[in-house]
C-alpha positions as CSV (number, residue, x, y, z in Angstrom):
1,X,-77.3,-0.1,-3.1
2,X,-79.6,2.2,-1.0
3,X,-80.3,5.6,-2.5
4,X,-79.1,8.7,-0.6
5,X,-82.0,10.6,1.0
6,X,-81.0,14.2,-0.1
7,X,-83.7,15.7,2.1
8,X,-81.9,14.4,5.2
9,X,-78.4,15.1,4.0
10,X,-76.2,17.6,6.0
11,X,-75.9,21.1,4.6
12,X,-72.5,22.5,3.7
13,X,-72.7,25.4,6.3
14,X,-73.5,22.8,8.9
15,X,-70.4,20.8,8.0
16,X,-68.2,23.9,8.1
17,X,-69.4,24.7,11.7
18,X,-69.0,21.0,12.6
19,X,-65.4,21.1,11.5
20,X,-64.7,24.4,13.2
21,X,-67.1,25.0,16.2
22,X,-65.6,28.5,16.8
23,X,-67.5,29.7,13.7
24,X,-71.1,30.9,13.8
25,X,-73.5,29.5,11.2
26,X,-73.9,33.0,9.6
27,X,-70.1,33.4,9.3
28,X,-69.8,29.9,7.8
29,X,-72.4,31.0,5.2
30,X,-70.3,34.1,4.5
31,X,-67.2,32.1,3.9
32,X,-69.1,29.8,1.5
33,X,-70.6,32.8,-0.3
34,X,-67.2,34.3,-0.7
35,X,-65.8,31.2,-2.3
36,X,-63.6,30.2,0.7
37,X,-64.9,26.7,0.9
38,X,-64.2,23.7,-1.4
39,X,-65.8,20.3,-1.6
40,X,-63.6,17.6,-3.1
41,X,-61.4,20.4,-4.5
42,X,-64.2,22.4,-6.2
43,X,-65.4,25.8,-4.9
44,X,-69.0,25.6,-3.7
45,X,-70.9,28.8,-3.0
46,X,-74.2,27.5,-1.8
47,X,-74.6,27.2,1.9
48,X,-77.5,24.7,1.4
49,X,-75.4,22.3,-0.7
50,X,-76.2,18.8,0.4
51,X,-73.2,16.8,1.6
52,X,-72.5,13.1,0.8
53,X,-70.6,10.6,2.7
54,X,-66.9,10.9,2.1
55,X,-67.0,14.5,0.8
56,X,-63.8,16.4,1.6
57,X,-64.4,19.9,2.8
58,X,-61.6,22.5,3.1
59,X,-62.2,26.0,4.5
60,X,-59.8,28.8,3.8
61,X,-60.0,30.7,7.1
62,X,-57.3,32.2,9.3
63,X,-58.8,31.8,12.7
64,X,-55.8,33.4,14.5
65,X,-56.3,36.6,12.5
66,X,-60.0,36.9,13.4
67,X,-59.4,35.9,17.1
68,X,-57.4,39.1,17.5
69,X,-60.5,41.2,16.8
70,X,-62.9,41.5,19.8
71,X,-66.6,40.9,19.3
72,X,-68.9,43.8,20.0
73,X,-72.6,44.4,20.3
74,X,-74.2,47.2,18.4
75,X,-77.8,48.5,18.8
76,X,-79.8,47.5,15.7
77,X,-82.5,49.9,14.8
78,X,-83.7,48.0,11.7
79,X,-82.7,45.0,9.7
80,X,-83.9,43.1,6.6
81,X,-82.3,40.8,4.0
82,X,-80.7,43.8,2.3
83,X,-79.4,46.1,5.0
84,X,-79.0,46.8,8.7
85,X,-79.4,50.2,10.4
86,X,-77.4,50.7,13.6
87,X,-76.7,53.2,16.3
88,X,-72.9,53.8,16.1
89,X,-71.5,54.5,19.6
90,X,-69.0,57.2,20.3
91,X,-65.3,56.1,19.8
92,X,-66.0,53.3,17.3
93,X,-64.3,53.3,13.9
94,X,-66.5,52.8,10.9
95,X,-63.8,50.7,9.2
96,X,-60.0,50.2,9.4
97,X,-57.6,51.7,6.8
98,X,-54.7,49.9,5.1
99,X,-52.9,47.2,7.1
100,X,-54.7,44.7,9.3
101,X,-56.0,46.4,12.5
102,X,-57.1,44.1,15.4
103,X,-59.5,46.8,16.6
104,X,-63.3,46.1,16.4
105,X,-65.1,48.4,13.9
106,X,-68.5,48.7,12.4
107,X,-67.1,46.7,9.4
108,X,-65.9,43.8,11.6
109,X,-69.2,43.6,13.4
110,X,-71.0,43.6,10.1
111,X,-68.9,40.8,8.6
112,X,-71.1,37.9,9.7
113,X,-74.1,39.5,8.1
114,X,-72.6,39.9,4.6
115,X,-73.3,37.9,1.4
116,X,-70.7,37.7,-1.4
117,X,-68.8,40.7,0.0
118,X,-65.4,41.0,1.5
119,X,-62.7,43.5,2.3
120,X,-62.1,46.0,5.1
121,X,-64.9,48.3,3.9
122,X,-67.4,45.6,2.8
123,X,-71.0,46.7,3.5
124,X,-70.0,50.2,4.4
125,X,-72.2,52.7,2.5
126,X,-71.3,55.9,4.3
127,X,-69.2,56.7,7.4
128,X,-69.3,58.5,10.6
129,X,-66.1,59.8,12.2
130,X,-64.8,57.8,15.3
131,X,-65.8,60.8,17.5
132,X,-69.4,61.0,16.0
133,X,-72.2,58.9,17.3
134,X,-75.7,58.2,15.8
135,X,-77.7,56.4,13.1
136,X,-75.9,54.6,10.3
137,X,-77.0,52.2,7.5
138,X,-74.9,49.3,6.1
139,X,-75.5,47.0,3.2
140,X,-75.6,43.2,3.4
141,X,-75.3,42.4,-0.4
142,X,-73.5,43.9,-3.4
143,X,-76.9,44.8,-4.9
144,X,-78.0,46.6,-1.8
145,X,-74.7,48.3,-1.5
146,X,-74.9,49.7,-5.0
147,X,-78.5,50.8,-4.5
148,X,-77.8,52.7,-1.2
149,X,-74.6,54.3,-2.6
150,X,-76.6,55.6,-5.5
151,X,-79.0,57.1,-3.0
152,X,-76.2,59.0,-1.3
153,X,-74.4,60.0,-4.5
154,X,-77.6,61.4,-6.0
155,X,-78.4,63.3,-2.8
156,X,-81.7,61.4,-2.2
157,X,-80.7,60.8,1.4
158,X,-81.8,63.3,4.0
159,X,-79.4,63.5,7.0
160,X,-80.0,65.4,10.2
161,X,-77.3,66.0,12.8
162,X,-77.3,67.8,16.2
163,X,-74.2,69.6,17.5
164,X,-73.3,71.8,20.5
165,X,-71.2,74.8,19.3
166,X,-69.3,77.6,20.9
167,X,-71.3,80.8,21.0
168,X,-74.5,81.6,18.9
169,X,-74.9,81.7,15.2
170,X,-76.4,84.8,13.6
171,X,-78.9,84.5,11.9
172,X,-80.4,81.6,13.8
173,X,-81.3,79.8,10.6
174,X,-79.5,79.8,7.2
175,X,-77.7,77.8,4.5
176,X,-73.9,77.8,4.4
177,X,-72.8,77.4,0.8
178,X,-69.0,77.3,0.8
179,X,-66.6,74.9,-1.0
180,X,-64.3,72.7,1.1
181,X,-60.8,71.7,0.2
182,X,-57.9,69.9,2.0
183,X,-55.7,72.1,4.1
184,X,-52.2,71.8,2.6
185,X,-50.6,73.0,5.8
186,X,-52.4,70.3,7.8
187,X,-53.3,67.5,5.4
188,X,-55.4,65.7,8.0
189,X,-57.8,68.7,8.1
190,X,-60.0,70.6,5.6
191,X,-60.9,74.2,5.2
192,X,-63.2,76.5,3.2
193,X,-61.4,77.4,-0.1
194,X,-62.2,78.5,-3.6
195,X,-60.6,75.5,-5.1
196,X,-62.6,73.1,-3.0
197,X,-65.7,71.0,-3.8
198,X,-69.2,72.4,-3.4
199,X,-70.6,72.0,0.1
200,X,-74.0,73.1,1.5
201,X,-75.2,72.9,5.1
202,X,-78.6,74.0,6.4
203,X,-78.5,74.9,10.1
204,X,-81.0,76.0,12.7
205,X,-80.4,77.1,16.2
206,X,-82.6,75.1,18.6
207,X,-81.4,76.3,22.0
208,X,-78.8,78.9,23.3
209,X,-77.1,79.9,26.4
210,X,-74.4,82.5,27.1
211,X,-71.6,80.1,26.1
212,X,-73.1,77.4,23.8
213,X,-75.9,76.6,21.3
214,X,-77.6,73.4,20.3
215,X,-78.0,73.4,16.5
216,X,-79.7,71.2,14.0
217,X,-77.6,70.5,10.9
218,X,-78.7,69.2,7.5
219,X,-75.9,68.7,5.1
220,X,-77.0,68.7,1.4
221,X,-73.6,67.4,0.4
222,X,-71.3,64.8,2.0
223,X,-67.8,66.3,2.2
224,X,-65.3,65.0,4.7
225,X,-65.6,67.0,8.0
226,X,-68.2,69.3,6.2
227,X,-70.2,70.2,9.3
228,X,-67.1,70.7,11.4
229,X,-65.3,72.9,8.8
230,X,-68.4,75.1,8.1
231,X,-69.0,75.8,11.7
232,X,-65.4,76.4,12.5
233,X,-65.1,78.9,9.6
234,X,-67.6,81.1,11.3
235,X,-65.7,80.9,14.6
236,X,-68.4,78.7,16.2
237,X,-66.6,75.3,16.2
238,X,-68.3,72.2,17.7
239,X,-67.6,71.7,21.3
240,X,-64.9,69.0,21.7
241,X,-63.6,69.4,18.2
242,X,-60.0,70.3,19.1
243,X,-58.9,69.6,15.5
244,X,-60.8,72.7,14.4
245,X,-60.2,74.8,17.6
246,X,-63.3,73.8,19.5
247,X,-63.4,74.0,23.3
248,X,-62.0,70.9,25.1
249,X,-64.7,68.5,26.3
250,X,-65.3,64.8,27.1
251,X,-66.4,64.1,23.5
252,X,-67.1,65.7,20.1
253,X,-70.6,67.0,20.5
254,X,-71.8,65.9,17.1
255,X,-74.6,63.2,16.7
256,X,-76.3,61.8,13.7
257,X,-80.0,62.2,14.7
258,X,-81.9,61.0,11.6
259,X,-81.5,59.3,8.3
260,X,-84.2,59.2,5.6
261,X,-83.8,57.2,2.5
262,X,-85.3,54.6,0.1
263,X,-84.4,51.1,1.0
264,X,-83.5,48.5,-1.7
265,X,-87.0,47.2,-1.1
266,X,-88.1,50.6,-2.6
267,X,-89.7,51.6,0.7
268,X,-89.0,55.1,2.0
269,X,-88.0,55.0,5.6
270,X,-86.9,57.3,8.4
271,X,-84.6,56.1,11.1
272,X,-83.8,58.0,14.4
273,X,-81.2,57.9,17.1
274,X,-82.1,59.8,20.3
275,X,-80.0,62.8,21.3
276,X,-77.5,61.8,24.0
277,X,-78.3,63.2,27.4
278,X,-74.9,64.9,27.6
279,X,-75.9,67.3,24.9
280,X,-78.6,68.9,27.1
281,X,-76.4,68.7,30.2
282,X,-73.6,70.8,28.6
283,X,-76.1,73.6,27.9
């Protein structure tokens, strides 16, 4: 009996794609990593597992469910084996909440890049509101996710935003140190309140007109809606932020400009997303 040449044997991820050509090689690898593939009734989690003649491969994958989610292209600013940095466009959700949502999100786009991670928030380290655009980092492995989350929780990440606000702040540069709590009268919003969590925002006015100002914002904490709440508290809400009584506009004029942090590789990096042209036009 001839010996099987293992070096020429088909890989498991190749067999999965062969059985279901609608899958990409990277997504097939993700299914394998997540324990969704069995060979002869046993779960195999190595994409490079060498197949033998007669092996029975079963893939646990609901194609109809995934076909409901449209594919999207996102601008990649940086990528390595641990993480990917993107430019999130205006209007895109970071991730869905609760029940299955057929809408494309950053999380659904990320799915094919993940290893041993699953769930509606898999790979999501921090979030940008749907109405906020700009630079955002995502993890590709559980280890990278833990490392990056630690960076955020220990405030080792430096975030810089730009916003167009109503009116002009006085003084032109200062730190807002005011706690933020949920608004019981409008649970979907937040407000400055003595029972809230500590929140600090450094701001600097970059440019002003009679009606608006372009400001640089550097949050030292990461409370939900922090920048929007702090500015609205001083009667200078972000343009387009109708939730906090900002002037009506074609978008929320808040953009994540820069992200500085230490990658899982232990390299300190700075990532930038250019200021949208509309920010200058509205001034």
